[in-house]
N, C-alpha and C positions, 0 to 999 in steps of 0.2 A: 233884298235884305243884306245887310253888311255881313261879312264873314267873322265868325267868332274866333277862328284860329288863322293867324297870319304868319308870314315868313319870320324866322328868327325868333318866334315864341318858344319858351321853355315848356316842354309838355311831359306828361307822364302817361305811360300806357296802362290802360285799365284791364284789358283782358288779353288772353293769348299766351304764347311761349315767352314773351318778353314782359310779362306782367310786372309792374312796379319799376320798370327801368325809365330813366330820364334822359331826354335828348332834345335837340334843337330842330325845329322844322326848317329843312333845307329846300324843299320844293312842294307846290301844291298842284296836284293833278286835277283834271276836269271832271273826273267821274267820282267826286266826294272822297277822294284818297289823298293822303299826304306822304311824303317821304321824310322820315325823321332820321338824323345822323346817328348811326350805331344801332339802329333798332330794325328788326325783321330782316336779317341778314339772309340772303339766299345763295345757293351755289349754282352758277350758270356755266354751261359748257359753251364756249365761245369758238366759232371758227375763224381762222385767220382771213384778214381781208388785205390782200397785197396792195391794192390801189390806195388805200388809206393807211399803209404801214402799220396795221393792227396785228399783234401776234395772236395766236389761238391759245387755247388752254382752258383750265378751270379756274373761274374767277369768282370772288365773293363781292356781291353788291346789295345795296339796300332796296327793298321792295316797298311798294306802297302799303299802307295800313289805312283802314277806313277811319274817317274823322269821328265817327260815333265811338271808337274804341280807344280814343285819347282824350285828356282833359288837360287844360292849362294848369300849371304848377303855381301855387301860391308862394311868393318868395318869403313871406314871413312865416308861415306855418309849415312849409315844405309838404304840403298836402294838395290833392287835386281840388279844383274849384271850378265853379260855373261862372259864365260871363253874362254881364248884362249891358245894356246900352242906355246912356243918358245924353241929354243936350245940355252943353255948357257953352255959354257965350256963342250960340248959334251953330255949334259944331257937335257932331255926334261922336261921343268917345265911349270907350269900353271901360267897364270896372268889374272888379271881382265881387261876387255876390255876398261872400262871408263876411268881409270887413270893409267893403266900399273903397277898396284901393284902386285908384286909377292906373291903367296900363296903356 
């Protein structure tokens, strides 16, 4: 089955501490999680790695968020929307279910 959420999609968070925040998908992980820019920021204590010239310290990075906790953002209404699939000219394309807008 084709993925409903893809890279560079504008999404909105549905649940959790970052509810109603909007961001772009920058990475898709294999365990049904995605990394969204500016969402689900965690604090990580990083050890220095001299061989790779990485300094240690406390850093802030984006963590994965489950794909069920985000929804694609409808550009016309600025609300979360669901995605469907249609075949057009022999190609499978995505569309928003509320107003049949192709994405």
